[in-house]
MITOR-872042 format. One record per residue (C-alpha): y, z negated, x. Coordinates in steps of 0.2 Angstrom, whole numbers, padded with zeros to 4 digits, always signed. Each point is the difference from the previous one (the first is absolute). Example, Ala and Ser with C-alpha at 12.3 -4.5 7.8 and 13.67 -1.06 7.14 Angstrom:
# residues 2
-0022-0039+0062
+0017+0003+0006
//
This chain:
# residues 650
+0079-0060+0066
+0005+0002+0018
+0018-0003+0005
+0010+0016+0004
+0001-0004+0018
-0018-0003+0003
-0015+0012+0001
-0009+0001-0017
-0016-0010+0001
-0011+0015-0004
+0006+0009+0015
-0005-0015+0011
-0017+0000-0008
-0001+0019+0003
+0004-0003+0018
-0013-0013+0002
-0013+0010-0008
+0002+0016+0010
+0000-0010+0016
-0017-0008-0005
-0007+0017-0004
+0006+0008+0017
+0011+0013-0007
+0014+0008+0011
+0018-0004+0000
+0003+0017-0009
-0012-0005-0014
+0009-0017-0001
+0017+0008-0002
-0007+0012-0013
-0007-0013-0011
+0016-0010+0001
+0010+0015-0005
-0012+0003-0014
+0003-0017-0006
+0019+0001+0002
+0000+0016-0010
-0010-0008-0014
+0008-0017+0001
+0009+0001-0016
-0016+0005-0009
-0011-0012+0008
+0009-0016-0005
-0012-0014-0004
-0006+0000-0018
+0002-0019-0001
+0008-0010+0013
+0005-0019+0002
+0018-0005+0003
+0005+0000+0018
+0002-0019+0000
-0018-0003-0005
-0014-0005+0012
-0009+0014+0009
-0019-0001+0000
-0010+0001+0016
-0016+0010+0003
-0010+0002-0017
-0018+0001-0003
-0008+0015-0009
-0002-0010-0016
+0019-0006+0001
+0005+0018+0003
-0009+0006-0016
+0008-0014-0010
+0017+0005+0007
-0002+0018-0004
-0007-0003-0018
+0014-0013-0004
+0013+0011+0007
-0006+0015-0010
-0001-0010-0016
+0018-0006+0003
+0006+0017+0002
-0009+0005-0017
+0008-0015-0009
+0017+0005+0007
-0001+0016-0010
-0010-0006-0015
+0007-0001-0017
-0011-0005-0016
+0011+0011-0011
-0006+0016+0007
-0019-0003-0002
-0003+0008-0017
-0019+0001-0004
-0005-0007+0017
+0008-0017-0004
-0017-0009-0002
-0008+0007+0015
+0016-0004+0011
-0003-0018-0005
-0017+0001+0008
+0008+0009+0015
+0011-0015+0003
-0013-0013-0003
-0013+0008+0011
+0013+0003+0014
+0004-0018+0000
-0018-0005+0000
-0003+0012+0015
+0015-0008+0009
-0008-0017-0002
-0016+0005+0007
+0008+0008+0015
+0010-0015+0003
-0016-0011-0001
-0009+0012+0012
+0015-0001+0012
+0001-0019+0001
-0019-0002+0001
+0001+0013+0015
+0013-0011+0009
-0009-0016-0003
-0016+0008+0007
+0010+0006+0015
+0007-0017+0003
-0017-0009-0003
+0007-0013-0011
-0011-0012-0009
-0003+0001-0019
+0012-0014-0005
+0015+0009+0008
-0004+0015-0012
-0001-0012-0015
+0016-0009+0005
+0009+0017+0002
-0007+0006-0017
+0006-0017-0008
+0017+0001+0007
+0002+0019-0005
-0006-0004-0018
+0012-0015-0001
+0015+0011+0005
-0005+0014-0011
-0001-0012-0015
+0018-0006+0005
+0006+0018-0002
-0005+0001-0018
+0013+0002-0013
+0007-0017-0006
-0008-0007-0016
+0004-0015-0010
-0003-0017+0008
-0016-0005-0010
-0008+0017+0002
+0004+0000+0019
-0008-0017+0002
-0015+0006-0009
-0002+0015+0011
+0002-0010+0016
-0012-0013-0006
-0013+0014-0003
+0004+0008+0017
-0003-0016+0010
-0016-0003-0010
-0007+0017+0005
+0004-0003+0018
-0007-0017+0001
-0016+0005+0010
+0010+0010+0014
+0012-0014+0002
-0013-0013+0003
-0009+0012+0013
+0017+0002+0009
+0003-0019+0000
-0018-0003+0007
+0003+0013+0014
+0017-0007+0005
-0008-0017+0003
-0009+0006+0015
+0016+0009+0007
+0013-0008+0012
+0013-0009-0010
-0011+0004-0015
-0001-0017-0008
+0019-0002-0001
+0002+0018-0008
-0014-0005-0012
+0009-0016-0005
+0017+0010-0003
-0009+0013-0010
-0009-0013-0011
+0017-0009-0003
+0008+0016-0005
-0014+0005-0012
+0003-0017-0009
+0018+0004-0001
-0004+0017-0007
-0011-0008-0013
+0013-0012-0005
+0013+0015-0002
-0013+0009-0011
+0000-0015-0011
+0019+0000-0001
+0004-0013+0013
+0010+0010+0012
+0006+0017+0005
-0015+0012+0000
+0009+0014+0010
+0005-0011+0014
-0018-0008+0001
-0008+0017+0001
+0012+0006+0013
-0004-0015+0010
-0019+0002-0002
+0002+0018+0006
+0010-0005+0015
-0014-0013+0005
-0014+0013-0002
+0010+0012+0010
+0002-0013+0014
-0019-0001+0002
-0003+0019+0003
-0003+0004+0019
+0016+0008+0006
-0009+0015+0008
-0007+0006-0016
+0014-0006-0013
+0013+0013+0004
-0012+0015-0001
-0011-0004-0015
+0011-0010-0012
+0011+0015-0005
-0016+0010-0004
-0007-0014-0011
+0016-0002-0009
+0000+0019-0003
-0018-0001-0007
+0004-0014-0012
+0017+0007-0005
-0008+0016-0004
-0014-0009-0011
+0014-0009-0010
+0010+0016-0002
-0015+0009-0007
-0003-0014-0013
+0019+0001-0005
-0002+0019-0004
-0014-0003-0013
+0006-0005-0018
-0012-0014-0006
-0003+0006-0018
-0004+0019+0002
-0004+0000+0019
+0014+0014+0001
+0013+0001+0014
+0016-0010-0001
+0012+0014+0006
+0015-0011+0003
-0011-0010+0013
+0000+0016+0011
+0017-0004+0006
-0006-0017+0005
-0014+0007+0009
+0011+0012+0010
+0012-0014+0005
-0014-0012+0005
-0008+0013+0011
+0016+0006+0007
+0004-0018+0005
-0017-0002+0008
+0002+0017+0009
+0017-0006+0008
-0008-0017+0004
-0014+0008+0010
+0012+0011+0009
-0011+0016-0003
+0005+0018+0000
-0009+0016-0006
+0005+0015+0010
-0003+0017-0007
-0008+0005+0016
-0011-0014+0009
-0007-0002+0017
-0006+0016+0009
+0000+0010-0015
+0013+0013+0007
-0010+0002+0016
-0017+0002-0009
+0008+0014-0012
+0008+0009+0015
-0013+0008+0011
+0006+0007+0017
+0002+0018-0007
+0012-0005-0013
+0010-0011+0013
+0001+0015+0011
+0007+0011-0014
+0013-0013-0005
+0005-0002+0018
+0003+0019+0001
+0009-0001-0016
+0011-0014+0006
+0005+0009+0016
+0004+0017-0009
+0008-0006-0016
+0005-0018-0003
+0006+0001-0018
-0016+0008-0005
-0011-0013+0009
+0009-0014-0009
-0003+0008-0017
-0019+0004+0004
-0003-0017+0008
+0008-0009-0015
-0011+0009-0012
-0016-0003+0011
+0003-0018+0002
+0002-0002-0019
-0016+0010-0003
-0009-0011+0012
+0006-0016-0008
-0005+0006-0017
-0017+0006+0005
-0003-0017+0007
+0004-0008-0016
-0011+0012-0010
-0015-0003+0012
+0002-0019-0003
-0007+0003-0017
-0019-0004+0000
-0013+0010-0010
+0001-0005-0018
-0017+0006-0005
-0009-0014+0009
+0013-0014-0003
+0000-0013-0013
+0011+0001-0016
+0011-0013+0007
+0003+0010+0016
+0003+0016-0010
+0014-0007-0010
+0007-0009+0015
+0002+0017+0009
+0012+0007-0014
+0015-0009+0008
-0003+0009+0017
-0001+0017-0010
+0016-0003-0009
+0009-0004+0017
-0007+0016+0007
+0008+0009-0016
+0017-0007+0004
-0002+0004+0019
-0004+0018-0005
+0017+0001-0009
+0008-0009+0014
-0006+0013+0013
+0006+0015-0011
+0017-0008-0001
+0002-0005+0018
-0011+0009+0013
+0001+0016-0009
+0018-0001-0006
+0009+0017+0000
+0014-0007+0010
-0012+0000+0015
-0002+0018+0000
+0018+0004-0002
+0003-0008+0017
-0010+0013+0009
+0008+0016+0006
-0003+0014-0013
-0003+0013+0014
-0015-0009+0007
-0017+0009-0003
-0009-0015-0007
+0014-0006-0012
-0005+0011-0015
-0018-0005+0002
+0005-0018+0001
+0011+0002-0015
-0014+0008-0010
-0013-0013+0005
+0012-0014-0004
+0002+0007-0018
-0019+0001-0002
-0003-0017+0007
+0013-0008-0012
-0009+0009-0014
-0017-0006+0006
+0005-0018+0002
+0008+0000-0017
-0016+0008-0007
-0011-0014+0008
+0012-0013-0006
-0002+0006-0018
-0019+0002+0001
-0002-0017+0007
+0010-0008-0013
-0007+0009-0015
-0018-0002+0005
+0002-0018+0003
+0008-0003-0016
-0014+0010-0009
-0014-0010+0009
+0009-0017-0003
+0003+0004-0019
-0019+0004-0002
-0004-0018+0006
-0016+0007+0009
-0003-0007+0017
-0012+0015+0004
+0013+0013-0005
+0013-0010+0011
-0012+0001+0015
-0003+0019-0002
+0019+0002-0002
+0004-0010+0016
-0013+0009+0010
+0006+0017-0006
+0018-0005+0004
-0004-0006+0017
-0008+0016+0005
+0013+0011-0008
+0015-0010+0008
-0008+0000+0018
-0003+0019-0001
+0017+0004-0006
+0008-0011+0014
-0011+0009+0013
+0005+0017-0007
+0019-0005+0001
-0003-0006+0018
-0010+0015+0005
+0013+0012-0008
+0014-0009+0009
-0009+0002+0017
-0005+0018-0005
+0018+0006+0000
+0000-0002+0019
-0018+0002+0004
-0013+0007-0012
-0013-0002+0013
+0003-0019+0001
+0000-0001-0019
-0018+0007+0000
-0005-0011+0014
+0007-0016-0007
-0003+0002-0019
-0015+0012-0001
-0008-0009-0015
+0016-0002-0010
-0001+0012-0015
+0016+0010-0004
+0007+0002-0017
-0008+0017-0002
-0017-0008+0004
+0003-0014-0012
+0005+0013-0014
-0016+0010+0003
-0011-0016-0001
+0009-0004-0017
-0003+0018-0006
-0019-0001+0005
-0002-0017-0009
+0009+0006-0016
-0011+0016+0001
-0016-0010+0001
+0006-0011-0015
+0003+0016-0010
-0017+0007+0005
-0008-0016-0006
+0010-0002-0016
+0003+0017-0007
-0019+0005-0003
-0003-0017-0007
+0015+0003-0012
-0008+0016-0007
-0016-0010-0004
+0010-0014-0008
+0009+0012-0012
-0017+0006-0006
-0006-0018-0003
+0016-0004-0009
-0002+0015-0011
-0018-0005-0004
+0006-0018-0002
-0014-0006+0012
+0009-0016+0004
-0013-0008+0012
+0000+0015+0012
+0019+0002-0002
+0003-0019+0005
-0012+0003+0015
+0009+0015+0006
+0017-0007-0003
-0005-0015+0010
-0006+0011+0015
+0017+0009-0001
+0009-0016+0000
-0010-0006+0016
+0005+0016+0009
+0018-0003-0004
+0000-0018+0005
-0008+0005+0017
+0014+0012+0003
+0012-0014-0005
-0008-0012+0013
+0000+0014+0014
+0012+0000+0015
+0006+0017-0006
+0008-0007-0016
+0015-0008+0009
+0004+0017+0008
+0006+0006-0017
+0019-0001-0003
+0006-0014-0011
+0003+0010-0017
-0017+0009+0002
-0009-0016+0005
+0008-0010-0015
-0005+0013-0012
-0018+0000+0006
+0000-0019+0000
+0006+0000-0018
-0013+0012-0006
-0014-0010+0010
+0006-0017-0007
+0000+0007-0018
-0017+0007+0001
-0007-0017+0007
+0008-0010-0014
-0006+0012-0013
-0018-0001+0006
+0000-0019+0002
-0008-0008-0015
+0007+0011-0014
-0001-0005-0018
-0002+0017-0007
-0012+0009+0012
+0001+0018-0007
+0019+0000+0000
+0001-0008+0017
-0011+0014+0007
+0010+0014-0009
+0016-0008+0008
-0009-0001+0017
-0004+0019-0001
+0019+0003-0003
+0005-0010+0015
-0013+0008+0011
+0007+0017-0006
+0017-0006+0005
-0007-0006+0017
-0008+0017+0003
+0017+0009-0004
+0009-0011+0012
-0013+0004+0014
+0002+0019-0004
+0019+0000+0002
-0001-0011+0015
-0012+0011+0009
+0010+0015-0005
+0015-0007+0008
-0009-0005+0016
-0009+0017+0001
+0016+0010-0003
+0008-0008+0016
-0012+0011+0012
+0008+0017-0005
+0017-0008+0001
-0003-0006+0018
-0007+0017+0004
+0015+0008-0007
+0012-0011+0010
-0010+0003+0016
+0002+0019-0002
+0018-0001-0004
+0003-0012+0015
-0009+0012+0012
+0010+0015-0007
+0016-0009+0003
-0005-0004+0018
-0004+0018+0003
+0017+0005-0007
+0009-0013+0011
-0009+0006+0015
+0006+0018-0004
+0018-0006-0004
+0001-0007+0018
-0004+0016+0008
+0010+0011-0012
+0018+0007+0005
+0015-0006-0010
+0001+0017-0009
-0017-0002-0009
+0001-0019-0003
+0006+0002-0018
-0016+0007-0008
-0011-0012+0009
+0011-0015-0004
+0000+0004-0018
-0019+0002+0000
-0002-0017+0009
+0011-0008-0013
-0010+0007-0014
-0017-0005+0008
+0004-0017+0006
+0009-0007-0016
-0016+0000-0009
-0006-0014+0011
+0014-0011-0007
-0010-0004-0016
-0012-0011+0009
+0009-0003+0017
+0018-0004-0002
+0002-0002+0019
-0003+0019+0002
+0014+0004-0012
+0012-0012+0009
-0003+0008+0017
+0001+0018-0008
+0017-0004-0007
+0006-0007+0016
-0004+0016+0009
+0008+0010-0014
+0016-0010+0002
+0000+0003+0019
-0003+0019-0003
+0014+0001-0012
+0012-0010+0011
-0004+0012+0014
-0005-0015+0011
-0014-0002+0012
-0015+0002-0011
-0014-0001+0013
-0001-0020-0001
-0001+0000-0019
-0013+0015+0000
-0010-0009+0014
+0000-0016-0011
-0006+0009-0015
-0014+0009+0009
-0006-0016+0008
-0001-0008-0018
-0009+0016-0007
-0013-0001+0015
-0004-0019-0004
+0000+0004-0019
-0013+0014+0003
-0011-0012+0011
+0000-0013-0013
-0004+0012-0014
-0014+0008+0011
-0007-0018+0002
+0001-0003-0018
-0011+0015-0004
-0012-0006+0013
//
């Protein structure tokens, strides 16, 4: 972290970035203000201590390694084996595959550095041998005899690379003297293995001599990556129990501590917003809107900039997820830690960027304050809903221990979360400029469009299964088991197709879990039953339950259209009464006021903000105060509510 008296490092990086991109001083000042507004929310996910060494310029492979290691560390900091439940076996695969991918990324990073430096092959062998030696030294202490046997096996396995290194050193400057020292030390190590000396001291001295042979220009950059590679390999082995090949859960704490030590040793940091992400996500139109907002209303600008910065950072993390459909099973499981970090970031954004205390600091008489308050409430609900959806779908996919189902879940969640983040960003911008919202987020579906997509998909499933159910009832009555089995299998395929569709995560958690339970029961029932006729009868009962669930769900969705139309008519009537009330003399206000109260209070069932503004106006009316500001605020809210309801009806 930066010291209190110095400029934060991300501000310096932002300044350098915008200078390189040729932005104006106003753009530079705006981006700095946005970063300052979101400084508390954009603290690094994982950061090395201030005293640690700071790395220089990193290669693309090293940047990928740093981001993956930092994300995995952030996942381990919140990980608890006690909360896994049915996903416990699959989470063991997640840990093992994540460590395996870190090892491969570390190998790719150090190979890339060696290629850039054009080093000979013996240098790579020497670095690999030294890293293996040090990783072996970090292993838990064993009894003396077992430890000597392990080191004897280790040196026997590395005999060929050691000989090649010694042969290459002979041709180097001061090489013969180094070879003589290494040979002498190897003899000392062999004597220590046989019990004639201190093994730890002999191995430490051998590591020092090997390190002295590495060219200085490559040692400082490559050696830490090789150490990381071999430590990760050893940690992966320490997780596996030798008898049942399960996971030794107490070793997770050792993995966390070792990786944290390596992270601090490398001096790395994982910011929530990297590089030019802020500039790329803020086109000129949005910058102009924020500049205008900063000039006219600084508190509102601070609130909006903080929320936008958090959305941009989280969107970057979601976009870092690779498509899982074409990935290997190892990469699919290794993606789960990033998803769980995203889940915690969703809750963090709801608690911090959209905390109600931010709205309370705005002047209540401002025109945009009621709309911002309503939007913040909706945003918190949406973020909490996404957090719950992500957690429950991941748990279900991991509990199934099916890599293909996990891939479908990961891809569905990626699209869903990206769409919802764009919706929230678009809604926040649309409060101040609806035209800019349409221009910047034209392809982002709103909640009503997603609901209509889900309704159409459920309607299609109903149209596929309902006629089939009538035919199956006839086959059941005639006890035509082959035809019944074939038809029930077709219905099961239709249901599974809906389960794998991108519309399935759009259901709310209680409905989704109920549908998931029915689908799983049907799948288990039809998989290798012992009593086929009884299984088919039970399958028909479950199919009937599923159809009843679809009927009720579609009825609830279809009932919303008349309610929306009714609320729109009430809002338009209340707006007309407000307009008449403004032009009516004081003597005739009582009748219109009573009529407005009776009309507008019906909106409070589904729009509490309308009821709150109505009560504020009533209090001002009864207190014989100036009622025009409260009435204007109420009219403004009714106008925006009518626009939203009209958009919902298409």
